[in-house]
All heavy atoms as an XYZ file, in Angstrom:
906
protein
N     205.620    -38.434    194.990
C     205.470    -37.256    194.131
C     206.282    -37.381    192.841
O     206.001    -36.652    191.869
C     205.874    -35.986    194.865
C     204.980    -35.628    196.032
C     205.388    -36.331    197.308
O     206.478    -36.860    197.414
N     204.490    -36.334    198.277
N     207.269    -38.253    192.839
C     208.061    -38.542    191.653
C     208.072    -40.047    191.450
O     208.374    -40.803    192.376
C     209.503    -38.016    191.774
C     210.323    -38.429    190.555
C     209.505    -36.499    191.919
N     207.740    -40.464    190.257
C     207.783    -41.866    189.895
C     208.816    -42.069    188.797
O     208.896    -41.271    187.859
C     206.416    -42.363    189.421
C     205.325    -42.322    190.477
C     204.710    -40.941    190.607
O     204.398    -40.286    189.618
N     204.528    -40.496    191.847
N     209.595    -43.136    188.921
C     210.612    -43.472    187.945
C     210.289    -44.833    187.352
O     210.032    -45.784    188.091
C     211.999    -43.503    188.593
C     212.449    -42.236    189.317
C     213.798    -42.476    190.000
C     212.549    -41.068    188.344
N     210.310    -44.920    186.043
C     210.009    -46.160    185.352
C     211.160    -46.491    184.415
O     211.452    -45.725    183.493
C     208.689    -46.078    184.567
C     208.432    -47.396    183.837
C     207.536    -45.758    185.502
N     211.803    -47.634    184.656
C     212.908    -48.072    183.822
C     212.403    -48.957    182.687
O     211.391    -49.645    182.825
C     213.935    -48.864    184.641
C     214.513    -48.114    185.825
C     213.850    -48.493    187.130
O     212.664    -48.906    187.108
O     214.516    -48.383    188.184
N     213.141    -48.956    181.603
C     212.848    -49.837    180.485
C     214.137    -50.108    179.725
O     215.140    -49.423    179.919
C     211.790    -49.233    179.555
O     212.248    -48.022    178.983
N     214.107    -51.105    178.871
C     215.239    -51.405    178.020
C     216.068    -52.596    178.443
O     216.994    -52.991    177.718
N     215.764    -53.174    179.592
C     216.497    -54.347    180.016
C     216.137    -55.559    179.182
O     215.168    -55.554    178.421
N     216.935    -56.591    179.333
C     216.687    -57.811    178.594
C     217.903    -58.697    178.556
O     218.828    -58.552    179.354
N     217.892    -59.616    177.618
C     218.978    -60.581    177.442
C     219.871    -60.140    176.299
O     219.382    -59.821    175.209
C     218.406    -61.967    177.163
C     219.404    -63.084    176.862
C     220.284    -63.355    178.067
C     218.661    -64.343    176.434
N     221.170    -60.124    176.555
C     222.128    -59.730    175.536
C     223.346    -60.637    175.618
O     223.701    -61.132    176.695
C     222.525    -58.244    175.700
C     223.285    -58.024    177.005
C     223.329    -57.755    174.512
N     223.980    -60.874    174.498
C     225.181    -61.689    174.452
C     226.379    -60.902    174.960
O     226.451    -59.678    174.815
C     225.431    -62.150    173.015
C     226.509    -63.198    172.861
C     226.665    -63.632    171.413
O     226.810    -62.808    170.515
N     226.633    -64.932    171.189
N     227.319    -61.603    175.581
C     228.548    -60.957    176.030
C     229.203    -60.208    174.876
O     229.310    -60.721    173.765
C     229.510    -61.985    176.605
N     229.624    -58.987    175.168
C     230.197    -58.133    174.146
C     229.185    -57.267    173.433
O     229.574    -56.372    172.674
N     227.920    -57.520    173.679
C     226.870    -56.753    173.045
C     226.550    -55.475    173.782
O     227.192    -55.124    174.772
N     225.520    -54.790    173.302
C     225.138    -53.494    173.835
C     223.668    -53.476    174.202
O     222.854    -54.227    173.658
C     225.417    -52.386    172.814
O     226.791    -52.297    172.500
N     223.348    -52.582    175.123
C     221.979    -52.399    175.571
C     221.813    -50.955    176.005
O     222.758    -50.356    176.535
C     221.677    -53.344    176.730
C     220.245    -53.848    176.942
C     219.744    -54.595    175.713
C     220.191    -54.756    178.160
N     220.640    -50.402    175.787
C     220.355    -49.031    176.195
C     219.164    -49.012    177.144
O     218.062    -49.413    176.769
C     220.060    -48.141    174.987
C     219.999    -46.649    175.319
C     219.469    -45.851    174.152
N     219.659    -44.423    174.309
C     218.926    -43.493    173.716
N     217.948    -43.847    172.892
N     219.170    -42.210    173.916
N     219.394    -48.545    178.355
C     218.350    -48.427    179.354
C     217.788    -47.015    179.376
O     218.504    -46.044    179.136
C     218.886    -48.769    180.749
C     219.588    -50.116    180.925
C     219.995    -50.300    182.383
C     218.707    -51.257    180.456
N     216.497    -46.906    179.679
C     215.837    -45.618    179.800
C     215.142    -45.531    181.146
O     214.665    -46.532    181.679
C     214.802    -45.418    178.688
O     215.405    -45.451    177.417
N     215.068    -44.324    181.684
C     214.365    -44.064    182.930
C     213.586    -42.770    182.769
O     214.185    -41.704    182.598
C     215.339    -43.961    184.100
S     214.576    -43.427    185.658
N     212.273    -42.861    182.825
C     211.408    -41.706    182.664
C     210.829    -41.289    184.010
O     210.290    -42.121    184.746
C     210.285    -42.010    181.679
N     210.928    -40.005    184.323
C     210.386    -39.453    185.561
C     209.034    -38.813    185.298
O     208.841    -38.123    184.292
C     211.345    -38.428    186.158
N     208.104    -39.022    186.208
C     206.791    -38.408    186.112
C     206.301    -38.048    187.507
O     206.875    -38.473    188.510
C     205.787    -39.333    185.419
O     205.602    -40.527    186.162
N     205.227    -37.263    187.569
C     204.662    -36.852    188.838
C     204.648    -35.347    188.978
O     204.296    -34.632    188.041
N     205.046    -34.868    190.148
C     205.054    -33.440    190.441
C     206.104    -32.731    189.601
O     207.301    -32.979    189.750
C     205.329    -33.211    191.929
O     205.548    -31.841    192.199
N     205.649    -31.841    188.739
C     206.577    -31.111    187.881
C     207.512    -30.242    188.707
O     208.708    -30.154    188.419
C     205.819    -30.262    186.852
C     204.982    -31.159    185.930
C     206.797    -29.418    186.038
C     205.807    -32.154    185.142
N     206.977    -29.592    189.744
C     207.812    -28.732    190.564
C     208.930    -29.521    191.234
O     210.037    -28.999    191.410
C     206.974    -28.003    191.617
O     206.397    -28.904    192.543
N     208.652    -30.766    191.606
C     209.683    -31.579    192.235
C     210.634    -32.161    191.193
O     211.854    -32.189    191.414
C     209.049    -32.688    193.070
C     210.031    -33.406    193.963
C     209.346    -34.039    195.159
N     208.764    -33.047    196.044
C     208.162    -33.340    197.193
N     208.052    -34.602    197.582
N     207.662    -32.373    197.951
N     210.109    -32.598    190.075
C     210.964    -33.094    189.003
C     211.958    -32.024    188.569
O     213.125    -32.325    188.306
C     210.115    -33.562    187.808
C     209.367    -34.848    188.159
C     210.988    -33.773    186.568
C     208.382    -35.293    187.100
N     211.510    -30.789    188.533
C     212.377    -29.693    188.119
C     213.488    -29.413    189.113
O     214.427    -28.677    188.795
C     211.563    -28.418    187.894
C     210.714    -28.475    186.641
O     210.966    -29.282    185.747
N     209.715    -27.617    186.568
N     213.399    -29.978    190.304
C     214.412    -29.781    191.333
C     215.307    -30.995    191.513
O     216.086    -31.052    192.460
C     213.748    -29.404    192.662
C     213.195    -27.980    192.676
C     211.980    -27.842    193.565
N     212.196    -28.335    194.910
C     211.236    -28.830    195.678
N     209.987    -28.900    195.225
N     211.518    -29.250    196.908
N     215.199    -31.958    190.623
C     216.104    -33.101    190.667
C     217.512    -32.633    190.329
O     217.748    -32.044    189.282
C     215.659    -34.208    189.696
C     214.344    -34.829    190.163
C     216.740    -35.280    189.575
C     213.758    -35.819    189.181
N     218.446    -32.894    191.224
C     219.825    -32.470    191.036
C     220.674    -33.525    190.329
O     221.533    -33.191    189.508
C     220.463    -32.141    192.382
C     219.735    -31.060    193.133
O     218.948    -31.348    194.036
N     219.979    -29.806    192.759
N     220.440    -34.776    190.686
C     221.255    -35.863    190.172
C     220.355    -37.038    189.817
O     219.425    -37.364    190.560
C     222.315    -36.332    191.200
C     223.221    -37.401    190.596
C     223.138    -35.155    191.710
N     220.633    -37.673    188.710
C     220.008    -38.940    188.375
C     221.115    -39.955    188.117
O     222.213    -39.597    187.688
C     219.093    -38.828    187.163
C     217.912    -37.901    187.401
S     216.671    -37.961    186.084
C     215.926    -39.575    186.405
N     220.811    -41.189    188.412
C     221.834    -42.196    188.248
C     221.276    -43.583    188.066
O     220.075    -43.821    188.211
N     222.189    -44.478    187.739
C     221.877    -45.885    187.590
C     222.665    -46.693    188.610
O     223.871    -46.472    188.798
C     222.204    -46.376    186.176
C     221.274    -45.840    185.135
C     221.442    -44.739    184.356
C     220.008    -46.405    184.767
N     220.370    -44.574    183.523
C     219.472    -45.580    183.748
C     219.284    -47.512    185.187
C     218.239    -45.841    183.152
C     218.058    -47.773    184.598
C     217.548    -46.943    183.586
N     221.985    -47.612    189.261
C     222.571    -48.531    190.205
C     222.228    -49.944    189.771
O     221.270    -50.159    189.023
C     222.037    -48.268    191.620
C     222.418    -46.907    192.173
C     221.835    -45.743    191.680
C     223.361    -46.796    193.188
C     222.189    -44.499    192.175
C     223.716    -45.554    193.698
C     223.120    -44.411    193.182
O     223.478    -43.179    193.685
N     222.991    -50.910    190.249
C     222.686    -52.293    189.919
C     222.905    -53.178    191.136
O     223.710    -52.878    192.012
C     223.534    -52.788    188.741
C     225.027    -52.861    188.998
C     225.764    -53.175    187.708
N     227.207    -53.207    187.891
C     228.089    -53.208    186.907
N     227.675    -53.189    185.639
N     229.388    -53.239    187.173
N     222.168    -54.264    191.162
C     222.265    -55.215    192.252
C     222.154    -56.625    191.695
O     221.131    -56.996    191.121
C     221.178    -54.969    193.297
C     221.320    -55.814    194.544
C     220.417    -55.344    195.665
O     219.421    -54.661    195.434
N     220.762    -55.699    196.890
N     223.217    -57.381    191.866
C     223.231    -58.779    191.485
C     222.754    -59.622    192.660
O     222.830    -59.190    193.814
C     224.634    -59.201    191.060
N     222.261    -60.836    192.408
C     221.800    -61.695    193.502
C     222.881    -61.908    194.555
O     224.020    -62.263    194.232
C     221.447    -63.002    192.799
C     221.109    -62.593    191.404
C     222.047    -61.461    191.092
N     222.533    -61.680    195.816
C     223.465    -61.858    196.912
C     224.495    -60.761    197.057
O     225.382    -60.866    197.911
N     224.398    -59.726    196.251
C     225.361    -58.635    196.291
C     224.691    -57.336    196.732
O     223.478    -57.174    196.638
C     226.007    -58.432    194.918
C     226.713    -59.654    194.361
C     227.942    -60.001    195.174
C     228.697    -61.154    194.535
N     229.905    -61.514    195.312
N     225.517    -56.413    197.206
C     225.036    -55.103    197.605
C     224.796    -54.230    196.373
O     225.509    -54.335    195.374
C     226.049    -54.448    198.537
C     225.572    -53.171    199.205
C     226.538    -52.681    200.269
O     227.351    -53.443    200.783
N     226.452    -51.403    200.600
N     223.798    -53.380    196.454
C     223.534    -52.455    195.364
C     224.704    -51.487    195.218
O     225.228    -50.958    196.198
C     222.239    -51.693    195.621
C     221.778    -50.847    194.447
C     220.396    -50.227    194.711
N     219.369    -51.241    194.887
C     218.078    -50.971    195.019
N     217.646    -49.713    194.975
N     217.212    -51.967    195.188
N     225.116    -51.250    193.980
C     226.251    -50.385    193.723
C     225.919    -49.342    192.667
O     225.089    -49.569    191.779
C     227.468    -51.203    193.264
C     227.265    -51.924    191.941
C     228.507    -52.629    191.443
O     229.603    -52.378    191.977
O     228.388    -53.449    190.503
N     226.588    -48.216    192.771
C     226.425    -47.157    191.794
C     227.147    -47.521    190.505
O     228.284    -48.001    190.529
C     226.972    -45.838    192.346
O     226.919    -44.821    191.368
N     226.487    -47.272    189.385
C     227.065    -47.520    188.071
C     227.476    -46.211    187.409
O     228.598    -46.065    186.936
C     226.089    -48.293    187.166
C     226.671    -48.477    185.767
C     225.741    -49.640    187.788
N     226.552    -45.263    187.363
C     226.812    -43.982    186.720
C     225.823    -42.953    187.223
O     224.674    -43.281    187.520
C     226.712    -44.102    185.194
N     226.263    -41.703    187.316
C     225.390    -40.611    187.709
C     225.600    -39.423    186.782
O     226.657    -39.282    186.164
C     225.634    -40.154    189.163
O     226.988    -39.713    189.309
C     225.354    -41.286    190.142
N     224.587    -38.574    186.711
C     224.675    -37.351    185.926
C     223.934    -36.250    186.667
O     222.827    -36.450    187.160
C     224.125    -37.559    184.495
C     224.343    -36.305    183.642
C     222.662    -37.977    184.516
C     224.117    -36.543    182.157
N     224.546    -35.074    186.762
C     223.929    -33.941    187.425
C     223.064    -33.166    186.455
O     223.097    -33.374    185.238
C     224.989    -33.006    188.022
O     225.685    -32.339    186.954
C     225.982    -33.774    188.879
N     222.279    -32.236    187.013
C     221.443    -31.394    186.168
C     222.277    -30.547    185.217
O     221.783    -30.132    184.163
C     220.556    -30.494    187.031
O     221.331    -29.677    187.886
N     223.527    -30.285    185.577
C     224.425    -29.539    184.719
C     225.169    -30.380    183.707
O     225.942    -29.835    182.909
N     224.968    -31.698    183.748
C     225.578    -32.569    182.763
C     226.880    -33.219    183.185
O     227.503    -33.927    182.385
N     227.313    -33.002    184.421
C     228.518    -33.660    184.899
C     228.245    -35.130    185.169
O     227.228    -35.478    185.764
C     229.029    -32.987    186.174
C     229.494    -31.570    185.924
O     230.122    -31.277    184.912
N     229.196    -30.677    186.861
N     229.149    -35.983    184.758
C     228.956    -37.425    184.880
C     230.014    -38.056    185.755
O     231.126    -37.534    185.910
C     228.978    -38.100    183.504
O     230.229    -37.831    182.857
C     227.847    -37.579    182.634
N     229.657    -39.199    186.320
C     230.566    -39.985    187.131
C     230.273    -41.453    186.879
O     229.107    -41.848    186.800
C     230.409    -39.652    188.613
C     231.443    -40.338    189.473
O     232.635    -40.127    189.310
N     230.992    -41.170    190.413
N     231.332    -42.253    186.763
C     231.182    -43.663    186.459
C     231.957    -44.523    187.435
O     233.018    -44.132    187.929
C     231.685    -43.967    185.047
C     230.932    -43.266    183.954
C     231.357    -42.029    183.462
C     229.792    -43.831    183.397
C     230.667    -41.385    182.457
C     229.096    -43.197    182.390
C     229.537    -41.975    181.922
O     228.843    -41.334    180.917
N     231.420    -45.699    187.701
C     232.194    -46.690    188.419
C     233.410    -47.081    187.586
O     233.346    -47.119    186.352
C     231.338    -47.921    188.713
N     234.513    -47.368    188.255
C     235.737    -47.719    187.544
C     235.532    -48.903    186.603
O     236.115    -48.955    185.514
C     236.854    -48.040    188.537
C     237.359    -46.822    189.274
O     237.108    -45.688    188.809
O     238.015    -46.994    190.316
N     234.697    -49.836    187.001
C     234.516    -51.051    186.229
C     233.797    -50.826    184.900
O     233.906    -51.662    183.998
C     233.748    -52.094    187.047
O     232.463    -51.616    187.400
N     233.072    -49.723    184.773
C     232.307    -49.468    183.553
C     232.828    -48.269    182.776
O     232.382    -48.037    181.640
C     230.806    -49.273    183.846
C     230.269    -50.416    184.688
C     230.541    -47.935    184.534
N     233.737    -47.531    183.356
C     234.252    -46.325    182.719
C     234.870    -46.658    181.359
O     235.701    -47.557    181.245
C     235.282    -45.653    183.616
C     235.599    -44.230    183.189
O     234.787    -43.576    182.535
N     236.768    -43.743    183.569
N     234.440    -45.938    180.345
C     234.913    -46.178    178.996
C     233.996    -47.050    178.170
O     234.101    -47.061    176.938
N     233.111    -47.786    178.826
C     232.180    -48.666    178.124
C     230.734    -48.195    178.226
O     229.946    -48.446    177.317
C     232.277    -50.093    178.660
C     233.640    -50.746    178.446
C     233.629    -52.210    178.890
N     233.399    -52.340    180.328
C     232.315    -52.886    180.867
N     231.342    -53.373    180.104
N     232.191    -52.959    182.190
N     230.387    -47.544    179.329
C     229.019    -47.079    179.558
C     228.963    -45.566    179.405
O     229.926    -44.860    179.720
C     228.540    -47.438    180.965
C     228.275    -48.903    181.205
C     228.693    -49.871    180.311
C     227.594    -49.300    182.348
C     228.453    -51.215    180.537
C     227.347    -50.640    182.586
C     227.776    -51.602    181.683
N     227.815    -45.073    178.963
C     227.590    -43.642    178.841
C     226.217    -43.299    179.392
O     225.216    -43.883    178.976
C     227.685    -43.175    177.380
O     228.966    -43.510    176.846
C     227.499    -41.663    177.298
N     226.173    -42.351    180.320
C     224.908    -41.868    180.860
C     224.598    -40.521    180.224
O     225.497    -39.702    180.000
C     224.949    -41.769    182.403
C     223.558    -41.454    182.965
C     225.980    -40.749    182.870
C     223.467    -41.586    184.486
N     223.330    -40.290    179.917
C     222.916    -39.045    179.299
C     221.505    -38.689    179.747
O     220.793    -39.525    180.307
C     222.988    -39.136    177.770
O     222.131    -40.153    177.278
N     221.126    -37.441    179.489
C     219.797    -36.954    179.880
C     219.114    -36.267    178.710
O     219.759    -35.653    177.862
C     219.891    -35.950    181.042
C     220.539    -36.438    182.281
C     220.604    -35.341    183.335
N     219.278    -34.933    183.796
C     219.025    -34.413    184.994
N     220.017    -34.257    185.861
N     217.799    -34.049    185.322
N     217.793    -36.362    178.703
C     216.951    -35.575    177.825
C     215.988    -34.827    178.738
O     214.977    -35.373    179.168
C     216.205    -36.450    176.827
C     215.416    -35.644    175.818
O     215.076    -34.478    176.093
O     215.126    -36.180    174.723
N     216.321    -33.586    179.050
C     215.532    -32.829    180.018
C     214.108    -32.566    179.534
O     213.178    -32.514    180.347
C     216.228    -31.506    180.339
C     217.507    -31.691    181.125
O     217.637    -32.643    181.905
N     218.462    -30.791    180.937
N     213.929    -32.403    178.239
C     212.594    -32.162    177.700
C     211.673    -33.344    177.941
O     210.463    -33.180    178.099
C     212.675    -31.840    176.211
N     212.234    -34.544    177.965
C     211.454    -35.753    178.187
C     211.551    -36.268    179.617
O     210.962    -37.305    179.933
C     211.905    -36.851    177.229
C     211.681    -36.527    175.762
C     212.147    -37.671    174.870
C     211.900    -37.367    173.416
N     212.362    -38.472    172.529
N     212.286    -35.557    180.468
C     212.507    -35.991    181.855
C     212.992    -37.432    181.904
O     212.502    -38.245    182.690
C     211.240    -35.812    182.690
C     210.827    -34.368    182.821
O     211.658    -33.487    183.037
N     209.529    -34.106    182.692
N     213.959    -37.729    181.073
C     214.432    -39.093    180.903
C     215.949    -39.150    180.972
O     216.634    -38.267    180.452
C     213.952    -39.671    179.564
O     212.518    -39.654    179.530
C     214.426    -41.102    179.384
N     216.447    -40.186    181.614
C     217.878    -40.447    181.656
C     218.131    -41.793    180.993
O     217.303    -42.709    181.086
C     218.418    -40.411    183.106
C     217.795    -41.518    183.952
C     219.937    -40.510    183.118
N     219.266    -41.909    180.321
C     219.608    -43.108    179.581
C     220.940    -43.666    180.056
O     221.786    -42.943    180.579
C     219.718    -42.809    178.083
C     218.493    -42.159    177.491
C     218.393    -40.775    177.401
C     217.436    -42.923    177.014
C     217.275    -40.170    176.859
C     216.313    -42.327    176.467
C     216.236    -40.950    176.393
O     215.115    -40.355    175.850
N     221.108    -44.943    179.849
C     222.396    -45.584    180.087
C     222.713    -46.465    178.892
O     222.058    -47.491    178.684
C     222.387    -46.415    181.371
C     223.728    -47.050    181.743
C     224.749    -45.972    182.115
C     223.563    -48.039    182.897
N     223.685    -46.044    178.100
C     224.163    -46.840    176.983
C     225.268    -47.750    177.492
O     226.283    -47.271    178.005
C     224.687    -45.941    175.867
C     225.248    -46.690    174.669
C     224.194    -47.455    173.913
O     223.125    -46.925    173.631
N     224.474    -48.708    173.590
N     225.072    -49.051    177.363
C     226.011    -50.034    177.871
C     226.596    -50.804    176.700
O     225.868    -51.470    175.960
C     225.325    -50.986    178.853
C     224.645    -50.285    180.020
S     223.932    -51.446    181.222
C     222.607    -52.145    180.237
N     227.898    -50.710    176.539
C     228.605    -51.396    175.468
C     229.570    -52.423    176.044
O     229.990    -52.326    177.193
C     229.372    -50.396    174.603
C     228.475    -49.400    173.904
O     227.351    -49.711    173.526
N     228.982    -48.180    173.717
N     229.932    -53.390    175.221
C     230.882    -54.435    175.608
C     230.497    -55.080    176.930
O     231.308    -55.235    177.841
C     232.301    -53.857    175.682
O     232.690    -53.297    174.445
N     229.255    -55.481    177.032
C     228.736    -56.028    178.277
C     229.391    -57.352    178.631
O     229.718    -58.157    177.756
C     227.226    -56.200    178.184
C     226.426    -54.909    178.390
C     225.024    -55.052    177.824
C     226.377    -54.561    179.873
N     229.567    -57.559    179.926
C     230.200    -58.750    180.466
C     229.194    -59.569    181.260
O     228.277    -59.007    181.866
C     231.369    -58.359    181.377
C     232.408    -57.467    180.712
C     233.439    -56.991    181.729
C     234.456    -56.083    181.085
N     235.455    -55.594    182.069
N     229.351    -60.894    181.307
C     228.406    -61.724    182.061
C     228.286    -61.331    183.530
O     227.191    -61.427    184.101
C     228.984    -63.140    181.910
C     229.708    -63.099    180.610
C     230.304    -61.717    180.535
N     229.376    -60.898    184.148
C     229.333    -60.519    185.552
C     228.530    -59.249    185.802
O     228.286    -58.888    186.958
C     230.749    -60.366    186.123
C     231.611    -59.332    185.417
C     232.523    -59.940    184.369
O     232.102    -60.913    183.704
O     233.654    -59.464    184.213
N     228.118    -58.576    184.743
C     227.290    -57.386    184.885
C     225.803    -57.707    184.841
O     224.968    -56.798    184.816
C     227.667    -56.363    183.821
C     229.070    -55.815    184.053
C     229.577    -54.885    182.975
O     229.389    -55.188    181.777
O     230.173    -53.848    183.340
N     225.472    -58.987    184.841
C     224.084    -59.405    184.986
C     223.563    -58.940    186.344
O     224.152    -59.236    187.381
C     223.968    -60.925    184.864
O     224.298    -61.317    183.531
C     222.563    -61.393    185.194
N     222.471    -58.203    186.337
C     221.931    -57.632    187.567
C     220.607    -56.957    187.271
O     220.221    -56.797    186.108
C     222.910    -56.614    188.162
N     219.925    -56.564    188.337
C     218.794    -55.666    188.201
C     219.332    -54.247    188.260
O     220.056    -53.889    189.196
C     217.744    -55.880    189.301
C     216.609    -54.871    189.159
C     217.194    -57.301    189.242
N     218.996    -53.458    187.270
C     219.472    -52.089    187.184
C     218.353    -51.147    187.614
O     217.229    -51.228    187.115
C     219.931    -51.766    185.763
C     221.275    -52.360    185.429
C     221.431    -53.735    185.291
C     222.401    -51.554    185.266
C     222.661    -54.301    185.010
C     223.639    -52.103    184.976
C     223.765    -53.475    184.849
O     224.997    -54.020    184.560
N     218.680    -50.258    188.552
C     217.709    -49.334    189.129
C     218.050    -47.896    188.772
O     219.218    -47.502    188.781
C     217.688    -49.451    190.653
C     217.246    -50.792    191.181
C     218.167    -51.800    191.439
C     215.900    -51.046    191.429
C     217.772    -53.030    191.933
C     215.496    -52.274    191.927
C     216.432    -53.264    192.174
O     216.024    -54.480    192.668
N     217.018    -47.126    188.520
C     217.158    -45.693    188.309
C     216.941    -44.966    189.628
O     216.088    -45.356    190.426
C     216.142    -45.226    187.273
S     216.207    -43.466    186.873
N     217.708    -43.909    189.857
C     217.595    -43.115    191.069
C     217.602    -41.635    190.725
O     218.317    -41.204    189.823
C     218.752    -43.427    192.021
C     218.785    -42.499    193.223
O     219.492    -41.490    193.227
N     218.018    -42.838    194.248
N     216.813    -40.863    191.465
C     216.794    -39.411    191.327
C     216.907    -38.778    192.702
O     216.259    -39.222    193.650
C     215.519    -38.949    190.629
N     217.726    -37.735    192.805
C     217.926    -37.022    194.052
C     217.380    -35.611    193.942
O     217.771    -34.859    193.048
C     219.412    -36.969    194.406
C     219.800    -36.044    195.565
C     219.183    -36.530    196.875
C     221.308    -35.922    195.682
N     216.474    -35.261    194.861
C     216.034    -33.884    195.046
C     216.759    -33.398    196.290
O     216.344    -33.666    197.417
C     214.512    -33.773    195.197
C     214.097    -32.314    195.343
C     213.817    -34.397    193.997
N     217.851    -32.691    196.091
C     218.774    -32.412    197.180
C     218.215    -31.454    198.225
O     218.540    -31.590    199.410
C     220.089    -31.861    196.616
N     217.385    -30.487    197.819
C     216.929    -29.495    198.784
C     215.969    -30.074    199.821
O     215.739    -29.438    200.849
C     216.321    -28.274    198.084
C     215.108    -28.590    197.226
O     214.731    -29.769    197.109
O     214.530    -27.633    196.674
N     215.421    -31.248    199.579
C     214.627    -31.940    200.584
C     215.257    -33.270    200.972
O     214.636    -34.078    201.675
C     213.169    -32.164    200.120
C     213.115    -32.939    198.806
C     212.442    -30.832    199.986
C     211.707    -33.366    198.415
N     216.478    -33.502    200.546
C     217.240    -34.710    200.841
C     216.371    -35.945    200.583
O     216.169    -36.789    201.465
C     217.780    -34.706    202.285
C     218.911    -35.734    202.420
C     218.290    -33.328    202.680
N     215.874    -36.044    199.384
C     214.945    -37.099    199.034
C     215.442    -37.865    197.817
O     215.785    -37.263    196.798
C     213.567    -36.505    198.736
C     212.510    -37.516    198.356
C     212.026    -38.263    199.571
N     210.863    -39.077    199.259
C     210.237    -39.843    200.130
N     210.644    -39.875    201.398
N     209.191    -40.556    199.758
N     215.499    -39.185    197.954
C     215.829    -40.073    196.850
C     214.568    -40.781    196.375
O     213.737    -41.203    197.173
C     216.851    -41.128    197.271
C     218.246    -40.614    197.405
N     219.123    -40.572    196.337
C     218.918    -40.134    198.474
C     220.282    -40.092    196.752
N     220.185    -39.816    198.036
N     214.465    -40.939    195.068
C     213.391    -41.708    194.456
C     214.006    -42.839    193.650
O     215.044    -42.668    193.004
C     212.525    -40.827    193.549
C     211.812    -39.723    194.295
C     212.381    -38.461    194.419
C     210.570    -39.946    194.886
C     211.740    -37.449    195.112
C     209.922    -38.938    195.577
C     210.509    -37.695    195.689
O     209.863    -36.694    196.379
N     213.347    -43.985    193.698
C     213.853    -45.188    193.035
C     212.818    -45.781    192.103
O     211.622    -45.789    192.408
C     214.237    -46.259    194.061
C     215.420    -45.904    194.900
C     215.414    -45.272    196.110
C     216.787    -46.167    194.594
N     216.702    -45.133    196.575
C     217.560    -45.671    195.671
C     217.431    -46.785    193.522
C     218.959    -45.770    195.697
C     218.815    -46.884    193.542
C     219.559    -46.379    194.620
N     213.278    -46.280    190.989
C     212.434    -47.073    190.129
C     212.361    -48.506    190.621
O     213.010    -48.891    191.601
N     211.568    -49.317    189.942
C     211.382    -50.705    190.347
C     212.459    -51.636    189.805
O     212.556    -52.782    190.247
C     210.005    -51.200    189.909
C     208.859    -50.512    190.640
C     208.932    -50.710    192.139
O     208.963    -51.840    192.635
N     208.966    -49.607    192.882
N     213.245    -51.164    188.877
C     214.342    -51.946    188.355
C     214.007    -52.636    187.047
O     212.846    -52.934    186.762
N     215.029    -52.885    186.268
C     214.893    -53.636    185.029
C     216.021    -54.664    184.961
O     217.176    -54.358    185.257
C     214.901    -52.700    183.798
O     214.664    -53.456    182.609
C     216.216    -51.939    183.670
N     215.671    -55.881    184.613
C     216.635    -56.975    184.600
C     217.507    -56.915    183.357
O     217.002    -56.810    182.235
C     215.914    -58.321    184.659
C     216.836    -59.536    184.565
C     217.678    -59.728    185.807
O     217.164    -59.666    186.921
N     218.967    -59.969    185.625
N     218.807    -56.998    183.572
C     219.778    -57.115    182.490
C     220.507    -58.437    182.665
O     221.102    -58.688    183.713
C     220.782    -55.949    182.485
C     221.902    -56.207    181.476
C     220.073    -54.642    182.168
N     220.452    -59.275    181.657
C     221.127    -60.562    181.688
C     222.103    -60.643    180.525
O     221.704    -60.471    179.366
C     220.124    -61.725    181.605
O     219.191    -61.636    182.691
C     220.845    -63.062    181.677
N     223.361    -60.893    180.841
C     224.414    -60.986    179.836
C     224.863    -62.435    179.769
O     225.402    -62.977    180.738
C     225.600    -60.068    180.158
C     226.615    -60.111    179.021
C     225.117    -58.643    180.404
N     224.657    -63.060    178.646
C     225.020    -64.456    178.473
C     226.434    -64.580    177.933
O     226.922    -63.704    177.200
C     224.039    -65.153    177.527
O     224.111    -64.605    176.218
N     227.099    -65.671    178.294
C     228.457    -65.922    177.830
C     228.481    -66.757    176.571
O     229.497    -66.847    175.894
C     229.273    -66.602    178.929
O     228.682    -67.825    179.315
C-alpha cells in the first residue's frame, strides 16, 4: 500500500557531498499515517544499520558516526524525505535504504535501496 523509491546515489570522492531522496507513493490514507521515516545503510558483509530518522513532527535522530555531517529533512507536500550527506568517507560506501513506519498498524515499508560509493 506504500511504495518507497530512493534516488540520488552514485559515486563521490571522499570529502564530497551527496543528497539522497526517497519518495512515498500509494495509499494516501496510509502515507498520511507515517510516523517516522529514516535512512539505513548496509555494506557488504555487514548488518543493516540506522543512519538517520525523522518523525512527522520534525524530530531527528542520527547515528553517532554521521552526526554533524548528515542532515535528514522532509517535504510533506511531496511525501519525500531527503538525506544530505557531507564530508563522506570511504567506509560509508553502502546501499542506502529508505524506511517508513506506520506505527498504528506496526508496519514498516522499505525501498529497494540506492548505491553510494565513496572513493578514496
